[in-house]
Residue frames as qw, qx, qy, qz and C-alpha x, y, z in Angstrom:
[[0.718, -0.624, -0.183, 0.249, 106.01, 82.42, 91.87],
 [0.302, 0.815, -0.200, 0.453, 108.32, 85.38, 92.56],
 [0.734, -0.487, -0.239, 0.409, 111.07, 85.89, 95.10],
 [0.121, 0.935, -0.103, 0.318, 113.03, 88.89, 96.30],
 [0.767, -0.040, -0.314, 0.558, 116.63, 88.99, 97.55],
 [0.291, -0.940, -0.156, 0.088, 117.03, 91.60, 100.29],
 [0.577, -0.497, 0.275, 0.586, 120.82, 91.72, 99.90],
 [0.377, 0.106, 0.557, 0.732, 120.86, 92.13, 96.11],
 [0.242, 0.513, 0.268, -0.779, 117.63, 94.19, 96.21],
 [0.405, 0.266, -0.547, -0.682, 116.17, 92.54, 93.12],
 [0.743, 0.086, 0.513, -0.421, 113.56, 89.96, 92.26],
 [0.179, 0.243, -0.816, -0.493, 113.19, 87.09, 89.78],
 [0.820, 0.013, -0.062, -0.568, 110.54, 84.62, 88.68],
 [0.400, -0.331, 0.853, -0.062, 111.15, 81.14, 90.02],
 [0.139, 0.192, 0.921, 0.310, 108.35, 79.51, 88.01],
 [0.378, 0.079, -0.070, -0.920, 104.99, 80.36, 86.52],
 [0.619, -0.094, -0.596, -0.502, 101.58, 78.76, 86.16],
 [0.292, -0.032, -0.852, 0.433, 101.47, 77.89, 89.85],
 [0.469, -0.592, -0.345, -0.557, 98.26, 77.80, 91.85],
 [0.723, -0.676, 0.070, -0.121, 99.85, 76.68, 95.17],
 [0.642, 0.425, -0.518, 0.374, 103.33, 76.26, 96.63],
 [0.688, -0.722, 0.059, -0.047, 104.98, 75.50, 99.96],
 [0.388, 0.694, -0.537, 0.283, 108.67, 75.96, 100.78],
 [0.817, -0.201, -0.485, 0.239, 110.47, 73.43, 102.97],
 [0.520, -0.837, -0.090, 0.144, 111.74, 74.55, 106.36],
 [0.629, -0.400, 0.271, 0.609, 115.37, 74.59, 105.18],
 [0.266, 0.800, -0.063, -0.534, 114.45, 76.58, 102.08],
 [0.231, -0.365, 0.775, 0.461, 115.92, 74.06, 99.65],
 [0.049, 0.214, 0.889, 0.402, 112.80, 72.57, 98.03],
 [0.413, 0.102, 0.102, -0.899, 109.28, 73.52, 97.11],
 [0.294, 0.346, 0.891, -0.027, 106.01, 71.60, 96.86],
 [0.184, 0.285, -0.231, -0.912, 104.30, 73.07, 93.79],
 [0.461, 0.440, 0.762, -0.117, 100.87, 72.59, 92.24],
 [0.171, 0.278, -0.407, -0.853, 100.05, 73.43, 88.64],
 [0.669, -0.066, -0.414, -0.614, 96.41, 72.60, 87.83],
 [0.905, -0.330, 0.046, -0.266, 96.06, 69.04, 89.19],
 [0.839, 0.268, -0.337, 0.333, 99.75, 68.17, 88.96],
 [0.512, -0.840, 0.179, -0.019, 101.92, 68.26, 92.07],
 [0.794, 0.379, -0.294, 0.372, 105.70, 68.15, 92.15],
 [0.613, -0.724, 0.061, 0.308, 108.65, 68.55, 94.52],
 [0.606, 0.700, -0.045, 0.376, 111.35, 70.80, 93.06],
 [0.642, -0.276, -0.143, 0.701, 114.75, 71.98, 94.13],
 [0.044, 0.974, 0.166, -0.151, 114.75, 75.72, 94.67],
 [0.709, 0.373, 0.040, 0.598, 117.44, 77.02, 92.28],
 [0.377, -0.530, -0.144, 0.746, 119.67, 79.88, 93.52],
 [0.300, 0.919, 0.173, -0.189, 119.16, 83.35, 92.12],
 [0.742, 0.377, 0.090, 0.547, 121.66, 84.17, 89.39],
 [0.405, -0.360, -0.088, 0.836, 124.23, 86.98, 90.01],
 [0.224, 0.799, 0.242, -0.503, 123.04, 90.44, 89.04],
 [0.156, 0.683, -0.452, -0.551, 125.51, 90.76, 86.20],
 [0.329, -0.088, 0.911, 0.234, 124.98, 87.21, 84.86],
 [0.436, 0.144, -0.468, -0.755, 122.90, 86.06, 81.97],
 [0.143, -0.110, -0.982, 0.051, 121.44, 83.05, 83.73],
 [0.279, -0.629, -0.686, -0.236, 117.86, 82.66, 85.00],
 [0.348, -0.829, -0.351, 0.260, 116.71, 85.83, 86.70],
 [0.423, -0.379, 0.156, 0.808, 119.63, 87.89, 85.35],
 [0.264, 0.614, -0.095, -0.738, 119.38, 90.74, 82.81],
 [0.442, 0.377, -0.579, -0.572, 117.82, 89.55, 79.57],
 [0.000, 0.021, -0.999, 0.041, 116.82, 86.21, 81.02],
 [0.523, -0.257, -0.441, -0.683, 113.28, 84.99, 80.34],
 [0.583, -0.328, 0.476, -0.571, 111.06, 83.86, 83.22],
 [0.173, -0.109, 0.979, 0.019, 110.78, 80.19, 83.85],
 [0.466, -0.074, -0.559, -0.681, 108.04, 78.54, 81.89],
 [0.777, -0.306, -0.022, -0.550, 105.14, 76.49, 83.14],
 [0.859, 0.068, -0.494, 0.116, 107.49, 73.52, 83.59],
 [0.631, -0.775, 0.018, 0.028, 109.15, 75.26, 86.50],
 [0.100, -0.849, 0.517, 0.050, 112.78, 75.50, 87.59],
 [0.003, -0.415, 0.908, 0.047, 114.19, 71.99, 88.15],
 [0.834, 0.075, 0.149, -0.526, 111.50, 69.71, 86.84],
 [0.595, -0.231, 0.753, 0.159, 113.99, 67.24, 85.40],
 [0.111, 0.270, -0.649, -0.703, 113.24, 67.98, 81.73],
 [0.609, 0.015, -0.450, -0.653, 110.79, 65.98, 79.64],
 [0.435, -0.024, -0.891, 0.127, 111.08, 63.01, 81.96],
 [0.507, -0.627, -0.222, -0.548, 109.04, 64.87, 84.53],
 [0.565, -0.035, -0.653, 0.502, 111.34, 64.07, 87.46],
 [0.024, 0.000, -0.460, 0.888, 109.88, 65.27, 90.74],
 [0.538, -0.169, -0.270, -0.780, 106.24, 64.96, 89.60],
 [0.323, -0.094, 0.816, -0.469, 104.13, 63.15, 92.19],
 [0.278, -0.153, -0.831, -0.456, 101.78, 60.39, 90.97],
 [0.292, 0.029, 0.531, -0.795, 98.84, 61.68, 92.96],
 [0.644, 0.072, -0.326, -0.688, 96.31, 60.22, 90.54],
 [0.669, 0.000, -0.743, -0.034, 96.99, 56.76, 92.07],
 [0.018, 0.164, -0.683, 0.711, 96.66, 57.83, 95.71],
 [0.579, -0.453, -0.532, -0.421, 93.76, 56.27, 97.56],
 [0.035, -0.261, 0.640, -0.722, 92.87, 56.92, 101.20],
 [0.462, -0.422, -0.762, -0.164, 90.42, 54.76, 103.11],
 [0.105, -0.285, 0.362, -0.881, 88.44, 56.69, 105.70],
 [0.250, -0.450, -0.845, 0.143, 85.86, 55.99, 108.35],
 [0.083, -0.560, -0.155, -0.810, 83.57, 59.05, 108.32],
 [0.642, -0.664, -0.311, -0.225, 81.82, 58.13, 111.60],
 [0.755, -0.334, -0.198, 0.529, 85.12, 57.80, 113.42],
 [0.351, 0.248, 0.062, 0.901, 86.25, 61.12, 111.94],
 [0.282, -0.653, -0.278, -0.646, 83.00, 62.85, 112.92],
 [0.732, -0.601, -0.308, 0.095, 83.29, 61.61, 116.49],
 [0.639, -0.153, -0.096, 0.748, 86.82, 62.98, 116.73],
 [0.122, 0.422, 0.198, 0.877, 85.74, 66.28, 115.20],
 [0.489, -0.713, -0.393, -0.314, 82.89, 66.49, 117.70],
 [0.713, -0.576, -0.193, 0.350, 85.25, 66.25, 120.65],
 [0.525, 0.065, 0.077, 0.845, 87.86, 68.48, 118.96],
 [0.060, -0.666, -0.308, -0.677, 85.23, 71.24, 118.52],
 [0.581, -0.781, -0.205, -0.103, 84.54, 71.27, 122.23],
 [0.768, -0.296, -0.042, 0.566, 88.26, 71.02, 123.06],
 [0.386, 0.375, 0.149, 0.829, 89.10, 74.05, 120.89],
 [0.285, -0.773, -0.202, -0.529, 86.49, 76.13, 122.74],
 [0.758, -0.616, -0.160, 0.141, 87.79, 74.91, 126.07],
 [0.731, -0.164, 0.045, 0.661, 91.38, 75.81, 125.25],
 [0.338, 0.159, 0.225, 0.900, 91.00, 79.03, 123.25],
 [0.143, -0.801, -0.481, -0.327, 87.72, 80.73, 124.21],
 [0.155, 0.581, -0.257, 0.756, 88.41, 84.08, 125.82],
 [0.569, -0.497, 0.269, -0.598, 86.34, 83.25, 128.88],
 [0.154, 0.257, -0.945, 0.133, 87.66, 80.16, 130.70],
 [0.362, 0.163, 0.744, -0.538, 84.20, 79.70, 132.22],
 [0.047, 0.213, 0.809, 0.545, 82.62, 79.55, 128.70],
 [0.345, -0.291, -0.138, -0.882, 79.94, 82.07, 129.76],
 [0.543, -0.210, 0.544, -0.604, 78.89, 79.75, 132.54],
 [0.822, 0.189, -0.382, -0.378, 78.37, 76.70, 130.27],
 [0.726, -0.368, 0.574, -0.093, 78.71, 73.28, 131.94],
 [0.321, 0.561, -0.656, -0.390, 81.09, 71.80, 129.38],
 [0.093, -0.119, 0.988, -0.034, 80.87, 68.15, 130.48],
 [0.446, 0.418, 0.659, -0.439, 77.09, 68.26, 130.55],
 [0.492, 0.664, -0.123, -0.549, 76.94, 69.81, 127.04],
 [0.172, 0.425, -0.844, -0.279, 79.27, 67.20, 125.60],
 [0.204, 0.101, 0.958, -0.176, 77.09, 64.47, 127.06],
 [0.453, 0.530, 0.396, -0.597, 73.89, 66.20, 125.88],
 [0.530, 0.656, -0.228, -0.487, 74.80, 66.46, 122.17],
 [0.111, -0.423, 0.876, 0.206, 76.92, 63.30, 121.72],
 [0.543, 0.254, 0.787, -0.147, 73.92, 60.99, 121.13],
 [0.523, 0.733, 0.069, -0.430, 73.09, 63.02, 117.99],
 [0.011, 0.587, -0.717, -0.376, 76.25, 61.64, 116.36],
 [0.439, 0.069, 0.896, 0.021, 74.48, 58.30, 115.85],
 [0.489, 0.687, 0.510, -0.171, 71.98, 59.97, 113.50],
 [0.081, 0.769, -0.325, -0.544, 74.56, 61.99, 111.53],
 [0.829, 0.332, 0.436, 0.111, 74.62, 60.78, 107.89],
 [0.586, 0.637, 0.112, 0.488, 76.76, 63.47, 106.24],
 [0.433, -0.008, -0.201, 0.878, 79.21, 66.28, 106.90],
 [0.186, -0.445, -0.183, -0.857, 76.31, 68.71, 106.52],
 [0.687, -0.564, -0.420, -0.183, 74.42, 66.92, 109.31],
 [0.685, -0.248, -0.341, 0.594, 77.50, 67.22, 111.53],
 [0.185, 0.228, -0.012, 0.956, 77.69, 70.95, 110.89],
 [0.457, -0.567, -0.351, -0.589, 74.02, 71.23, 111.89],
 [0.757, -0.482, -0.394, 0.196, 74.87, 69.58, 115.25],
 [0.538, -0.017, -0.171, 0.826, 77.88, 71.85, 115.64],
 [0.058, -0.456, -0.153, -0.875, 75.78, 74.94, 115.07],
 [0.624, -0.617, -0.342, -0.336, 73.27, 73.92, 117.73],
 [0.784, -0.417, -0.300, 0.349, 75.84, 72.93, 120.35],
 [0.452, 0.119, -0.091, 0.879, 78.04, 75.99, 119.81],
 [0.217, -0.622, -0.262, -0.705, 74.98, 78.12, 120.33],
 [0.686, -0.580, -0.422, 0.119, 75.03, 76.97, 123.97],
 [0.547, -0.124, -0.193, 0.805, 77.99, 79.31, 124.58],
 [0.025, 0.910, 0.411, -0.049, 75.76, 82.31, 123.68],
 [0.320, -0.598, 0.212, 0.704, 78.38, 84.52, 122.02],
 [0.564, 0.778, 0.042, -0.273, 78.35, 86.45, 118.79],
 [0.383, 0.754, -0.517, -0.130, 80.73, 85.74, 115.89],
 [0.398, -0.287, 0.871, -0.021, 81.09, 82.02, 116.66],
 [0.714, 0.399, -0.155, -0.554, 80.27, 80.30, 113.39],
 [0.685, -0.090, 0.718, 0.082, 80.36, 76.86, 111.83],
 [0.636, 0.681, -0.103, -0.348, 81.29, 76.12, 108.23],
 [0.188, 0.617, -0.744, -0.174, 83.50, 74.29, 105.78],
 [0.666, -0.118, 0.719, -0.160, 84.18, 70.58, 105.69],
 [0.077, -0.108, 0.858, 0.496, 84.03, 67.94, 102.98],
 [0.517, 0.464, 0.473, -0.543, 80.57, 68.83, 101.72],
 [0.441, 0.192, 0.723, 0.495, 79.80, 67.37, 98.30],
 [0.165, 0.194, -0.212, -0.944, 78.65, 69.77, 95.62],
 [0.426, 0.428, 0.736, -0.307, 74.93, 69.49, 95.11],
 [0.095, 0.127, 0.619, 0.769, 73.66, 69.62, 91.55],
 [0.301, 0.461, 0.472, -0.688, 70.58, 71.87, 91.33],
 [0.224, 0.378, 0.746, 0.500, 67.95, 71.77, 88.64],
 [0.118, 0.218, 0.103, -0.963, 66.35, 75.14, 87.77],
 [0.298, 0.554, 0.773, -0.084, 62.64, 75.34, 87.16],
 [0.163, 0.263, 0.399, 0.863, 61.51, 77.48, 84.25],
 [0.077, 0.578, 0.522, -0.622, 59.16, 80.37, 85.02],
 [0.310, 0.519, 0.600, 0.524, 56.83, 81.89, 82.46],
 [0.031, -0.022, -0.114, 0.993, 56.06, 85.14, 84.22],
 [0.473, -0.318, -0.475, -0.670, 52.37, 84.36, 84.84],
 [0.379, -0.112, 0.682, -0.615, 49.87, 83.72, 87.57],
 [0.296, -0.097, -0.879, -0.361, 47.60, 80.70, 87.22],
 [0.560, -0.057, 0.440, -0.700, 44.07, 79.85, 88.31],
 [0.090, 0.034, 0.986, 0.136, 42.12, 76.57, 88.00],
 [0.603, 0.247, 0.115, -0.750, 38.82, 76.28, 86.16],
 [0.882, 0.274, -0.120, -0.365, 37.06, 73.15, 84.86],
 [0.931, -0.220, 0.252, 0.148, 39.85, 70.95, 86.13],
 [0.719, 0.433, 0.087, 0.537, 42.48, 72.79, 84.07],
 [0.409, -0.471, -0.064, 0.779, 45.05, 75.55, 84.55],
 [0.326, 0.853, 0.314, 0.260, 44.30, 78.96, 83.07],
 [0.434, 0.190, -0.114, 0.873, 46.57, 81.98, 82.70],
 [0.212, -0.797, -0.504, 0.257, 45.15, 84.30, 85.37],
 [0.019, 0.964, -0.086, -0.251, 47.60, 87.08, 84.62],
 [0.821, 0.278, 0.117, 0.486, 50.40, 87.44, 82.11],
 [0.307, -0.819, 0.053, 0.482, 53.15, 89.86, 83.00],
 [0.627, 0.765, 0.043, 0.139, 54.59, 91.92, 80.17],
 [0.771, -0.323, 0.076, 0.543, 57.85, 92.65, 81.98],
 [0.072, 0.872, -0.245, -0.418, 60.46, 94.82, 80.25],
 [0.914, 0.273, 0.263, 0.143, 61.30, 92.90, 77.10],
 [0.411, 0.846, -0.241, 0.239, 63.99, 95.43, 76.18],
 [0.277, -0.689, 0.619, -0.257, 65.89, 94.27, 79.30],
 [0.596, 0.226, -0.765, -0.095, 67.41, 90.77, 78.90],
 [0.152, 0.060, -0.848, 0.503, 67.11, 90.16, 82.66],
 [0.317, 0.269, 0.544, -0.729, 63.44, 91.22, 82.91],
 [0.355, 0.098, -0.602, -0.708, 61.89, 89.85, 79.74],
 [0.663, 0.059, 0.512, -0.542, 58.53, 88.10, 79.83],
 [0.235, -0.118, 0.901, 0.346, 58.48, 84.80, 77.90],
 [0.322, 0.515, 0.793, -0.050, 54.77, 84.85, 77.15],
 [0.268, 0.888, 0.187, -0.322, 54.84, 88.27, 75.49],
 [0.363, -0.371, 0.578, 0.629, 57.79, 87.62, 73.17],
 [0.449, 0.433, -0.324, -0.711, 57.09, 88.29, 69.48],
 [0.529, 0.155, -0.749, -0.367, 55.08, 85.46, 67.96],
 [0.181, -0.113, -0.920, 0.330, 53.95, 84.00, 71.28],
 [0.335, -0.223, -0.088, -0.911, 51.26, 86.35, 72.57],
 [0.295, -0.335, -0.880, 0.165, 49.63, 84.19, 75.26],
 [0.284, -0.509, -0.139, -0.801, 46.44, 85.87, 76.43],
 [0.217, -0.122, 0.696, -0.673, 45.03, 86.03, 79.96],
 [0.724, 0.127, 0.267, -0.623, 42.24, 83.56, 80.40],
 [0.698, 0.360, -0.563, -0.258, 43.63, 80.94, 78.01],
 [0.919, -0.319, 0.198, -0.120, 43.88, 77.33, 79.21],
 [0.103, 0.636, -0.762, -0.067, 47.30, 75.70, 79.44],
 [0.940, 0.011, -0.033, -0.339, 46.68, 72.10, 78.35],
 [0.960, -0.019, 0.037, 0.275, 50.13, 70.57, 77.88],
 [0.102, -0.891, 0.410, 0.168, 53.84, 71.40, 78.18],
 [0.059, 0.533, -0.813, -0.226, 56.27, 69.70, 75.80],
 [0.569, 0.022, -0.732, -0.373, 53.61, 67.11, 74.98],
 [0.231, -0.156, -0.864, 0.418, 52.84, 66.28, 78.65],
 [0.311, -0.648, -0.520, -0.462, 49.19, 66.75, 79.59],
 [0.107, 0.119, -0.486, 0.859, 48.53, 69.21, 82.40],
 [0.435, -0.587, -0.587, -0.348, 45.50, 68.95, 84.68],
 [0.350, -0.774, 0.097, -0.518, 44.43, 70.56, 87.92],
 [0.900, -0.435, 0.006, 0.018, 45.71, 67.61, 89.98],
 [0.793, 0.220, -0.082, 0.562, 49.26, 68.25, 88.71],
 [0.350, -0.739, 0.007, 0.575, 51.79, 70.72, 90.01],
 [0.547, 0.834, 0.076, -0.017, 52.19, 73.09, 87.08],
 [0.034, -0.874, 0.481, 0.064, 55.81, 73.78, 87.93],
 [0.721, -0.243, 0.641, 0.104, 56.73, 70.09, 87.81],
 [0.746, 0.539, 0.358, 0.160, 56.31, 70.23, 84.01],
 [0.305, 0.924, -0.149, 0.176, 58.87, 73.04, 83.81],
 [0.707, -0.588, 0.323, 0.224, 61.73, 71.30, 85.67],
 [0.588, -0.244, 0.503, 0.585, 65.10, 71.73, 83.94],
 [0.454, 0.669, 0.480, 0.339, 63.60, 74.09, 81.32],
 [0.165, -0.893, -0.039, 0.418, 65.10, 77.38, 82.49],
 [0.077, -0.657, 0.482, 0.575, 66.64, 79.12, 79.53],
 [0.236, -0.003, 0.887, 0.396, 65.29, 76.55, 77.05],
 [0.432, 0.003, -0.373, -0.821, 62.49, 76.56, 74.48],
 [0.283, 0.156, 0.889, -0.323, 59.33, 74.85, 75.61],
 [0.212, -0.206, -0.681, -0.670, 56.18, 73.88, 73.65],
 [0.262, 0.182, 0.596, -0.737, 52.85, 74.99, 75.12],
 [0.127, -0.370, -0.787, -0.477, 49.49, 73.67, 74.01],
 [0.082, 0.273, 0.458, -0.842, 46.75, 76.14, 74.95],
 [0.013, -0.504, -0.745, -0.436, 43.15, 76.98, 74.14],
 [0.129, -0.345, 0.057, -0.928, 41.03, 80.02, 74.71],
 [0.599, -0.159, 0.305, -0.723, 38.04, 78.13, 76.17],
 [0.900, 0.058, -0.002, -0.431, 36.15, 74.91, 76.61],
 [0.132, 0.536, -0.834, -0.016, 38.96, 72.44, 77.39],
 [0.270, -0.058, 0.929, -0.247, 36.65, 69.72, 78.75],
 [0.653, 0.313, 0.062, -0.687, 33.72, 69.91, 76.36],
 [0.696, 0.072, 0.709, 0.080, 32.73, 66.61, 74.77],
 [0.563, 0.736, -0.101, -0.361, 33.32, 66.23, 71.06],
 [0.932, 0.293, 0.009, 0.212, 35.44, 64.56, 68.43],
 [0.557, -0.540, 0.271, 0.570, 39.19, 64.79, 68.42],
 [0.543, 0.824, 0.151, 0.067, 40.16, 67.18, 65.73],
 [0.645, -0.034, 0.109, 0.756, 43.42, 68.29, 64.19],
 [0.049, 0.964, 0.253, -0.068, 43.46, 72.06, 64.57],
 [0.535, 0.662, -0.130, 0.509, 45.89, 74.64, 63.39],
 [0.578, -0.792, -0.020, 0.195, 48.65, 75.88, 65.64],
 [0.057, -0.847, 0.460, 0.261, 51.52, 77.33, 63.66],
 [0.404, 0.525, -0.720, -0.207, 54.23, 75.12, 62.13],
 [0.112, 0.078, -0.974, 0.179, 53.48, 72.30, 64.56],
 [0.601, -0.308, -0.359, -0.644, 49.89, 71.02, 64.46],
 [0.156, -0.175, 0.817, -0.527, 48.43, 69.60, 67.68],
 [0.526, -0.275, -0.694, -0.407, 45.73, 66.95, 68.10],
 [0.006, -0.008, -0.714, 0.700, 43.54, 67.30, 71.16],
 [0.017, 0.591, 0.801, -0.095, 39.95, 67.17, 72.46],
 [0.056, 0.166, 0.180, 0.968, 38.29, 70.14, 70.87],
 [0.348, 0.274, 0.450, -0.775, 35.14, 72.03, 71.73],
 [0.515, 0.506, 0.692, -0.002, 31.98, 71.11, 69.78],
 [0.475, 0.774, 0.315, 0.275, 32.26, 72.62, 66.30],
 [0.451, -0.657, 0.053, 0.601, 35.49, 74.45, 67.12],
 [0.447, 0.888, -0.084, -0.063, 36.62, 77.19, 64.77],
 [0.831, 0.274, -0.171, 0.452, 40.09, 76.65, 63.36],
 [0.314, 0.519, -0.320, 0.728, 42.81, 78.01, 65.59],
 [0.586, -0.698, -0.011, -0.411, 40.99, 77.67, 68.90],
 [0.863, -0.441, 0.128, 0.210, 43.74, 75.34, 70.11],
 [0.330, 0.887, -0.304, 0.109, 47.22, 76.81, 69.75],
 [0.905, -0.201, -0.026, 0.373, 50.62, 75.21, 69.97],
 [0.057, 0.968, -0.232, 0.081, 53.34, 77.67, 70.90],
 [0.920, 0.049, -0.144, 0.362, 56.91, 76.60, 70.42],
 [0.445, 0.497, -0.194, 0.719, 58.93, 79.78, 70.70],
 [0.513, -0.807, 0.008, -0.293, 58.56, 80.20, 74.45],
 [0.563, 0.324, -0.576, 0.496, 61.75, 80.32, 76.45],
 [0.643, -0.672, -0.363, 0.058, 61.37, 79.73, 80.18],
 [0.060, 0.840, -0.318, 0.436, 63.12, 82.33, 82.26],
 [0.549, -0.027, -0.656, 0.517, 65.57, 81.58, 84.96],
 [0.346, -0.754, -0.490, 0.265, 64.45, 82.95, 88.31],
 [0.267, 0.802, 0.066, 0.531, 64.67, 86.76, 87.96],
 [0.309, 0.223, -0.471, 0.796, 66.59, 89.15, 90.24],
 [0.148, -0.509, -0.687, 0.497, 64.90, 90.21, 93.50],
 [0.128, 0.548, 0.173, -0.808, 62.19, 92.77, 92.91],
 [0.109, 0.095, -0.680, -0.719, 61.49, 91.71, 89.32],
 [0.640, 0.129, 0.206, -0.729, 57.87, 91.43, 88.29],
 [0.780, 0.272, -0.447, -0.343, 58.13, 88.59, 85.78],
 [0.523, 0.219, -0.804, 0.179, 58.70, 84.98, 86.82],
 [0.446, -0.349, 0.471, -0.676, 56.45, 85.03, 89.86]]
């Protein structure tokens, strides 16, 4: 936090490491935030130009502790971690609903609101408040009702909207088709493996999945035509996945045989008299995150 004295025509550093501050109306104190710690500090005067005090020649800027923090005792630090506020969201949403209309009534450039019957609109949308379950729902109502004014550049946003955790689905860069009650690789995209953002997981060295092969299981979970293939790739973006695949005959009757598949052998229903290696277990496949717009892989 810097300040400049117009009379002395020089500046100094009041404190550092600040992400927010507010100065009191009389200019004597500051409300300061460093990370999650808030404090009220006395605004120290700027040292004379010829002095050696804070802000003077040769003086070092104030450290992260600030100007008058009260030393190691932390005087002035607010115990915000113990603050609790009880709220009634529905009462708040009702007030916000009427405030939104009031703000348009008081500050819209056209007192006639483009011919909108304000009282009728308030009555029309107010019943929707009973069904509002979140701040996002309220914003949806706001967007609809503000649209009644029919004016550009009137938007709705903000509010206490909780952050939603998203789960990325891994994409292999392939098209699928269904035969014999199983998924098959209809097309395998080769991408641009020299480009980290456009690589194709199924054509990485040592993987070599071929078009027409059946995809039987993902990470040990059996995959059949009644399943959504993408459900088996939830939360796998950027991670290694294990694919069990076979060139042909996934539903043929026959004994269960242990067949070769690299360092991890897999046991599954094999074709009658299958040659070794007809069922393959691929471990070194890394599901892509959704690619940039226009990319071929990850469809």
